[in-house]
Backbone bond lengths (Angstrom), bond angles and torsions (degrees), N, CA, C in turn:
res aa  C-N    CA-C-N  psi(-1)  N-CA   C-N-CA  omega(-1)  CA-C   N-CA-C  phi
1 M - - - 1.458 - - 1.527 110.58 -
2 V 1.344 116.32 -44.41 1.472 119.94 179.05 1.525 110.46 -61.39
3 I 1.331 116.08 -42.56 1.478 120.66 -178.89 1.531 110.04 -63.02
4 Y 1.347 117.53 -43.85 1.468 120.56 179.45 1.522 111.13 -63.14
5 T 1.329 115.87 -42.61 1.469 120.67 -177.79 1.520 110.85 -63.82
6 V 1.327 116.38 -50.27 1.466 120.92 -179.05 1.522 110.48 -65.29
7 S 1.340 117.31 -40.15 1.469 120.87 179.00 1.531 110.95 -62.04
8 A 1.335 116.70 -43.78 1.472 120.47 178.81 1.521 110.80 -61.76
9 L 1.343 116.29 -40.13 1.467 120.46 178.45 1.516 111.04 -63.45
10 I 1.323 117.25 -47.20 1.477 121.57 -178.17 1.526 110.78 -64.16
11 I 1.328 117.25 -43.35 1.473 120.81 178.50 1.526 110.26 -62.16
12 G 1.343 116.35 -43.11 1.465 120.28 177.61 1.518 112.40 -61.16
13 L 1.349 116.07 -42.14 1.466 119.81 177.67 1.523 111.49 -62.64
14 L 1.323 116.61 -43.18 1.468 120.74 -179.89 1.529 111.44 -64.07
15 V 1.328 116.53 -40.90 1.475 120.68 177.64 1.526 110.13 -64.00
16 G 1.348 116.05 -41.65 1.461 120.16 178.55 1.522 112.20 -64.99
17 I 1.324 116.67 -43.88 1.470 121.46 179.96 1.529 110.73 -64.16
18 A 1.345 116.01 -38.70 1.471 120.61 -178.40 1.529 112.71 -76.24
19 H 1.350 116.42 -7.28 1.472 121.92 -178.96 1.528 111.74 53.55
20 I 1.328 115.48 42.49 1.464 120.15 178.10 1.529 107.96 -73.70
21 N 1.302 116.00 126.91 1.460 121.32 179.51 1.516 109.74 -120.22
22 N 1.307 115.80 125.88 1.457 121.00 170.09 1.522 107.75 -147.76
23 S 1.305 116.79 175.43 1.465 120.81 -173.00 1.534 112.41 -65.02
24 V 1.339 117.48 -34.53 1.470 120.77 -179.59 1.521 110.57 -67.37
25 L 1.342 117.06 -48.09 1.470 121.01 179.45 1.525 111.37 -64.23
26 A 1.328 116.11 -40.29 1.465 120.00 178.56 1.527 110.52 -63.21
27 L 1.333 116.50 -39.70 1.460 121.50 178.19 1.527 110.97 -63.68
28 L 1.349 116.59 -43.19 1.465 121.01 -179.78 1.527 112.02 -65.41
29 T 1.328 116.66 -47.25 1.466 120.09 -176.30 1.520 113.21 -71.41
30 S 1.318 117.23 -24.92 1.467 119.34 -179.51 1.531 112.90 -91.25
31 N 1.327 117.08 -4.43 1.468 120.42 -178.39 1.528 111.76 -128.27
32 T 1.335 116.90 46.77 1.469 119.81 -177.63 1.528 111.81 -64.64
33 D 1.341 117.65 -34.16 1.469 120.23 177.72 1.524 110.92 -61.45
34 L 1.321 116.25 -46.38 1.463 121.12 -179.85 1.531 110.71 -61.48
35 I 1.325 115.85 -41.59 1.471 120.12 179.37 1.524 110.43 -63.50
36 L 1.327 117.29 -40.07 1.470 120.94 177.28 1.526 110.74 -63.22
37 Y 1.335 117.12 -41.58 1.463 120.06 179.51 1.532 110.87 -65.25
38 I 1.325 116.15 -39.95 1.469 120.09 177.49 1.523 110.25 -63.85
39 L 1.332 116.33 -40.32 1.470 121.24 177.99 1.525 110.57 -62.05
40 M 1.335 117.18 -46.73 1.462 121.17 178.81 1.536 110.60 -63.74
41 F 1.330 116.58 -38.88 1.464 121.55 178.39 1.527 110.56 -61.95
42 S 1.336 116.62 -43.83 1.466 120.30 -179.45 1.526 111.64 -67.21
43 V 1.341 117.05 -34.95 1.464 120.00 175.47 1.525 109.59 -65.24
44 G 1.339 116.56 -41.72 1.462 120.63 176.43 1.516 112.04 -59.13
45 I 1.327 116.74 -41.32 1.467 121.20 177.37 1.524 110.51 -62.15
46 S 1.350 116.35 -46.23 1.470 119.34 -178.06 1.527 111.54 -64.00
47 I 1.329 116.90 -34.79 1.470 120.45 176.50 1.527 109.47 -68.97
48 G 1.331 116.37 -45.24 1.460 120.72 -179.00 1.514 113.80 -64.75
49 M 1.322 117.15 -27.34 1.466 121.20 -179.66 1.534 113.00 -75.16
50 Q 1.323 116.62 -12.21 1.469 119.91 176.10 1.527 107.04 -75.34
51 D 1.322 116.91 99.71 1.466 122.27 -172.77 1.524 114.03 -56.44
52 D 1.314 116.29 -39.12 1.460 119.17 -172.05 1.523 114.03 -105.30
53 V 1.340 117.51 20.56 1.466 120.35 -177.95 1.533 110.96 -61.54
54 L 1.334 116.87 -48.13 1.466 119.74 -177.81 1.527 111.68 -63.76
55 T 1.329 115.98 -37.56 1.470 120.27 177.92 1.515 110.51 -63.32
56 K 1.342 115.41 -43.69 1.466 119.74 -178.68 1.523 111.53 -68.99
57 I 1.319 116.56 -35.53 1.468 120.07 176.98 1.529 109.85 -62.43
58 K 1.345 116.36 -43.56 1.465 120.18 177.65 1.527 111.26 -64.78
59 Q 1.326 115.36 -38.14 1.467 120.27 -177.88 1.531 111.87 -65.66
60 Y 1.335 116.35 -45.11 1.463 120.03 -177.60 1.528 112.59 -84.13
61 N 1.339 116.21 -18.26 1.454 121.84 177.03 1.530 110.96 57.67
62 I 1.314 117.86 -137.94 1.470 123.14 -175.14 1.522 112.10 -68.38
63 K 1.333 117.29 -19.49 1.467 121.64 -176.93 1.524 113.10 -61.89
64 I 1.346 116.64 -25.78 1.466 118.54 -178.27 1.525 112.51 -67.13
65 F 1.335 117.10 -16.90 1.464 119.91 -178.41 1.526 113.38 -89.88
66 I 1.325 118.10 -8.77 1.475 120.93 -176.75 1.525 111.08 -65.55
67 I 1.335 117.99 -49.80 1.468 120.80 -178.13 1.530 111.02 -66.61
68 P 1.366 120.05 -49.40 1.470 118.68 177.67 1.524 113.35 -59.08
69 L 1.339 116.50 -38.38 1.465 119.85 178.47 1.526 110.36 -61.74
70 G 1.326 116.26 -43.88 1.467 120.56 177.45 1.523 112.06 -61.52
71 I 1.337 116.69 -40.65 1.469 121.27 179.42 1.523 110.60 -66.03
72 I 1.326 116.81 -42.71 1.472 120.90 179.95 1.527 110.59 -64.39
73 V 1.330 116.92 -46.51 1.476 120.82 179.51 1.524 110.49 -62.00
74 A 1.339 117.06 -44.57 1.471 120.76 179.72 1.530 111.30 -64.96
75 S 1.333 117.20 -36.20 1.471 120.51 178.19 1.523 110.91 -65.98
76 F 1.346 116.80 -40.86 1.464 120.59 175.56 1.530 110.65 -62.66
77 A 1.326 116.58 -44.82 1.469 120.78 -179.95 1.529 110.18 -61.09
78 A 1.335 116.38 -42.22 1.468 120.23 177.90 1.528 110.89 -62.96
79 G 1.332 116.17 -37.41 1.466 120.27 177.67 1.516 112.31 -63.19
80 F 1.346 116.95 -41.63 1.465 120.67 177.81 1.531 111.05 -65.42
81 I 1.330 116.43 -42.07 1.472 120.40 178.92 1.525 110.19 -63.24
82 C 1.329 116.69 -44.28 1.471 120.50 178.59 1.520 111.39 -63.60
83 S 1.325 117.22 -34.42 1.462 121.04 177.03 1.524 110.50 -61.75
84 L 1.326 116.10 -43.04 1.469 120.67 179.11 1.523 111.50 -66.16
85 L 1.339 116.44 -38.48 1.468 120.68 -176.72 1.525 113.22 -76.90
86 T 1.335 117.15 -32.71 1.468 120.24 -173.34 1.527 114.23 -105.18
87 G 1.327 116.23 -18.99 1.464 119.12 -176.85 1.517 113.08 83.72
88 I 1.324 117.91 2.46 1.468 121.31 175.22 1.531 107.49 -71.56
89 P 1.329 119.44 136.48 1.467 120.26 178.27 1.527 111.32 -52.96
90 Y 1.339 116.50 142.51 1.458 120.26 -174.51 1.528 112.47 -61.96
91 S 1.322 117.28 -28.75 1.471 118.89 178.21 1.534 110.68 -64.75
92 Y 1.338 116.18 -36.28 1.463 120.67 178.36 1.527 111.21 -74.56
93 S 1.328 116.58 -45.78 1.472 119.40 -175.95 1.524 111.43 -67.36
94 T 1.338 117.58 -36.98 1.469 119.08 177.52 1.528 111.10 -71.81
95 A 1.336 117.03 -31.92 1.468 119.93 175.07 1.525 110.41 -64.01
96 I 1.327 116.04 -40.16 1.469 120.72 178.82 1.523 110.55 -63.39
97 T 1.332 117.38 -48.04 1.465 120.01 -178.52 1.523 112.31 -72.84
98 S 1.333 117.36 -18.25 1.473 120.65 176.38 1.523 112.18 -70.12
99 G 1.326 116.52 -10.75 1.466 119.94 174.56 1.521 112.34 -64.84
100 M 1.319 117.11 -24.22 1.470 124.33 176.41 1.528 113.31 47.04
101 G 1.330 116.04 38.02 1.456 120.96 177.20 1.518 114.82 96.97
102 W 1.333 117.43 -11.90 1.472 120.50 -179.56 1.527 108.47 -84.71
103 Y 1.314 114.76 80.27 1.469 121.46 -170.72 1.524 113.70 -67.12
104 S 1.329 117.82 -36.74 1.469 119.39 -176.70 1.528 111.25 -66.12
105 L 1.319 116.86 -44.95 1.465 119.81 -179.60 1.517 111.75 -72.78
106 S 1.329 117.59 -46.67 1.471 119.71 -176.37 1.525 111.41 -64.78
107 G 1.325 117.01 -41.74 1.464 119.96 179.41 1.519 112.61 -62.84
108 A 1.331 115.80 -47.83 1.462 120.14 -178.53 1.531 111.99 -68.52
109 T 1.331 116.73 -40.22 1.465 120.46 -178.64 1.521 111.30 -65.78
110 I 1.334 116.36 -46.55 1.470 120.14 -178.75 1.530 110.78 -68.96
111 S 1.327 117.66 -34.54 1.471 120.44 174.35 1.518 110.38 -59.76
112 K 1.323 115.99 -41.77 1.466 120.99 -177.56 1.530 111.21 -72.23
113 L 1.336 116.98 -41.21 1.467 120.55 -174.70 1.523 113.63 -83.81
114 V 1.348 117.54 -27.79 1.472 120.19 -178.11 1.528 109.43 -118.94
115 N 1.315 116.97 -83.76 1.460 121.14 176.80 1.523 110.19 -163.16
116 A 1.323 116.39 169.00 1.467 121.43 -175.35 1.526 111.99 -66.13
117 E 1.322 117.33 -33.23 1.472 120.21 -179.28 1.533 110.51 -63.66
118 L 1.327 116.96 -49.33 1.464 120.45 179.77 1.533 110.33 -67.24
119 G 1.331 116.41 -35.78 1.466 120.06 176.44 1.511 111.91 -62.36
120 S 1.337 116.43 -37.69 1.471 121.02 177.83 1.529 111.07 -66.76
121 I 1.335 116.18 -39.19 1.468 120.40 177.11 1.533 109.44 -63.64
122 A 1.338 116.48 -43.39 1.471 121.02 178.87 1.522 110.78 -62.60
123 F 1.319 115.74 -43.71 1.458 120.85 179.61 1.524 110.75 -59.43
124 L 1.341 116.39 -52.34 1.471 120.52 -177.30 1.521 112.12 -66.56
125 S 1.331 116.99 -39.29 1.456 121.15 179.64 1.521 111.31 -61.37
126 N 1.323 116.41 -47.42 1.458 120.46 -178.63 1.524 112.33 -74.46
127 L 1.325 116.81 -31.14 1.465 120.20 174.22 1.533 110.17 -64.37
128 M 1.338 116.18 -43.59 1.466 119.59 178.33 1.519 111.60 -63.68
129 R 1.346 116.30 -35.84 1.467 119.03 177.43 1.523 110.20 -60.52
130 E 1.330 115.96 -44.57 1.468 119.27 179.86 1.530 111.28 -64.83
131 I 1.323 116.59 -46.28 1.464 120.01 -178.53 1.524 111.29 -63.53
132 F 1.341 117.12 -44.47 1.467 120.10 178.67 1.527 111.43 -62.35
133 S 1.337 116.95 -31.29 1.469 120.47 179.30 1.523 111.62 -59.63
134 F 1.332 116.29 -38.12 1.464 119.86 179.38 1.530 111.69 -59.51
135 F 1.326 116.34 -33.14 1.466 120.38 -178.31 1.525 112.78 -90.51
136 I 1.341 116.79 -28.89 1.467 121.37 -175.41 1.532 112.29 -82.43
137 I 1.327 117.89 -35.88 1.470 121.51 -174.96 1.533 113.04 -55.53
138 P 1.339 120.06 -46.72 1.475 118.13 178.69 1.529 112.83 -60.75
139 F 1.331 116.98 -38.44 1.471 121.17 179.10 1.525 111.05 -65.51
140 I 1.347 116.42 -45.29 1.470 120.98 -179.90 1.524 110.44 -62.82
141 A 1.342 116.67 -42.59 1.470 120.68 179.97 1.529 111.03 -60.71
142 L 1.310 116.21 -35.19 1.468 121.30 -178.45 1.524 112.03 -79.05
143 R 1.330 117.60 -41.17 1.465 121.87 -172.21 1.532 114.88 -94.59
144 F 1.329 117.86 -27.10 1.458 120.33 -175.70 1.531 109.61 -117.23
145 N 1.343 117.07 -113.26 1.468 119.20 175.37 1.519 109.23 -142.77
146 Y 1.319 115.61 169.06 1.455 120.52 -174.58 1.524 113.20 -64.91
147 Y 1.326 117.50 -38.02 1.468 119.81 -178.33 1.523 111.85 -62.40
148 T 1.320 116.06 -34.47 1.465 120.96 -179.51 1.526 111.58 -64.74
149 C 1.331 117.45 -23.60 1.473 121.45 179.90 1.523 112.25 -63.54
150 I 1.330 117.09 -23.19 1.464 120.66 -177.60 1.534 111.06 -72.01
151 A 1.320 116.74 -30.48 1.471 121.30 -173.18 1.526 114.34 -58.39
152 P 1.348 120.04 -52.19 1.467 117.34 -178.35 1.527 112.92 -65.05
153 A 1.325 117.20 -27.93 1.466 120.89 -178.53 1.517 112.03 -69.26
154 G 1.328 117.51 -33.79 1.460 121.00 179.19 1.517 112.52 58.00
155 A 1.331 116.39 -129.11 1.465 121.51 -177.75 1.521 112.59 -69.04
156 T 1.318 117.88 -16.95 1.473 120.94 -177.68 1.525 112.66 -84.95
157 S 1.338 116.84 0.04 1.467 119.46 -175.14 1.529 113.38 -68.66
158 E 1.341 117.12 -11.31 1.466 119.44 178.02 1.522 112.40 -96.02
159 D 1.335 117.66 -11.62 1.462 118.07 -176.00 1.527 113.66 -133.01
160 T 1.318 118.20 -84.65 1.470 119.68 -170.44 1.519 114.31 -67.70
161 T 1.324 118.11 -35.11 1.472 119.33 179.87 1.534 112.15 -93.94
162 L 1.330 117.06 -1.70 1.471 120.13 179.37 1.534 113.25 -59.28
163 P 1.351 119.73 -38.57 1.471 118.42 176.46 1.532 113.30 -57.44
164 M 1.327 116.74 -33.20 1.470 119.78 177.34 1.523 110.29 -67.94
165 M 1.329 116.46 -37.94 1.463 120.59 176.68 1.520 110.69 -63.77
166 L 1.326 115.52 -43.59 1.461 120.04 179.25 1.527 111.70 -61.22
167 K 1.312 115.57 -36.96 1.470 119.85 -176.35 1.519 112.71 -78.43
168 Y 1.341 117.90 -38.65 1.471 120.34 -169.33 1.523 115.13 -109.52
169 T 1.357 118.00 -6.11 1.460 119.02 179.54 1.527 109.52 -123.67
170 N 1.325 117.16 -159.99 1.461 120.31 179.85 1.535 111.24 -115.90
171 E 1.335 115.81 178.14 1.467 121.12 -174.64 1.530 112.25 -62.87
172 H 1.310 116.74 -39.12 1.471 121.18 179.48 1.535 110.59 -61.31
173 T 1.325 116.52 -43.44 1.468 121.38 179.45 1.521 111.09 -67.20
174 V 1.331 116.56 -36.87 1.464 120.61 179.00 1.533 110.59 -62.86
175 V 1.332 117.05 -40.89 1.471 120.66 177.47 1.526 110.06 -61.24
176 L 1.334 116.44 -47.64 1.470 120.41 178.45 1.520 111.27 -64.25
177 S 1.325 116.49 -32.99 1.464 121.52 178.41 1.527 110.81 -63.87
178 V 1.335 116.35 -44.27 1.470 120.70 178.78 1.526 110.21 -64.25
179 L 1.322 116.77 -46.76 1.465 120.74 179.31 1.524 111.27 -62.14
180 N 1.337 116.80 -40.44 1.460 120.81 177.37 1.525 110.79 -61.12
181 G 1.331 116.78 -45.11 1.462 120.70 179.93 1.517 112.15 -60.88
182 I 1.330 116.28 -40.42 1.466 121.15 179.12 1.528 110.11 -63.48
183 I 1.328 116.40 -47.08 1.471 120.61 -177.89 1.529 110.81 -66.13
184 C 1.331 116.58 -46.93 1.473 119.87 -179.75 1.527 111.21 -63.38
185 S 1.334 117.01 -42.55 1.466 120.57 179.24 1.521 111.29 -61.14
186 F 1.330 116.38 -38.85 1.460 121.00 177.98 1.524 111.19 -61.22
187 F 1.346 116.36 -40.14 1.462 120.14 -174.34 1.534 114.59 -85.79
188 V 1.324 118.26 -15.58 1.478 120.01 -176.92 1.525 112.46 -54.24
189 P 1.349 120.42 -56.54 1.478 118.67 -178.65 1.528 113.22 -62.74
190 I 1.330 116.42 -34.19 1.466 120.56 179.51 1.528 110.10 -65.96
191 L 1.337 116.03 -45.90 1.472 120.63 -177.70 1.530 111.80 -67.87
192 I 1.328 117.09 -38.60 1.470 119.74 178.15 1.528 109.76 -60.79
193 S 1.324 116.50 -47.99 1.467 120.68 -179.92 1.535 110.63 -62.92
194 L 1.325 116.06 -41.02 1.464 120.83 -179.99 1.527 111.12 -63.06
195 C 1.330 116.47 -46.08 1.479 120.89 -179.76 1.525 111.20 -63.01
196 L 1.307 117.39 -41.97 1.464 120.45 -178.09 1.525 112.32 -70.00
197 S 1.325 116.65 -18.18 1.468 119.33 178.31 1.529 112.42 -88.57
198 L 1.355 117.44 -6.95 1.474 120.60 -179.01 1.519 111.59 -69.71
């Protein structure tokens, strides 16, 4: 997964640098809103396909919101710290960290709402979060506890980083990981818009 992600990024950069123009690329770049809606639609489908999501939500009750709440608060705190270190306005830095690892949505959304430069920072920041999660999760599982493994994954804990959860944690943690990913993914676009309006 890491190899595919990095390869896609490098190929995209090379195509952009080479200024290759064709009808497919022109269609993609001129319809970023449509692509975002399709992305959100596909996430909705993947959530809906989880047969027992509603049962598990009822089973865990309010407890399922503890981990996502912690991730959201920590992401905001990281955004404020990054604002102080980089000089980027806090509304921008918190919007970037509100992506919680969902690089495709956060990068495209921030590019559309602010500018391409900030969107690129959001894309790379959230991409690095996902990639680092692949390396950090085994260490956290060994040194801390299984629940803590969900934190670095953020919104990706239901999809791309889920195989790491399956390998290094237990079934109970995997269920919470999926629920966390669903909740965080739901809040990403809302939080980005909220931060940019501050």
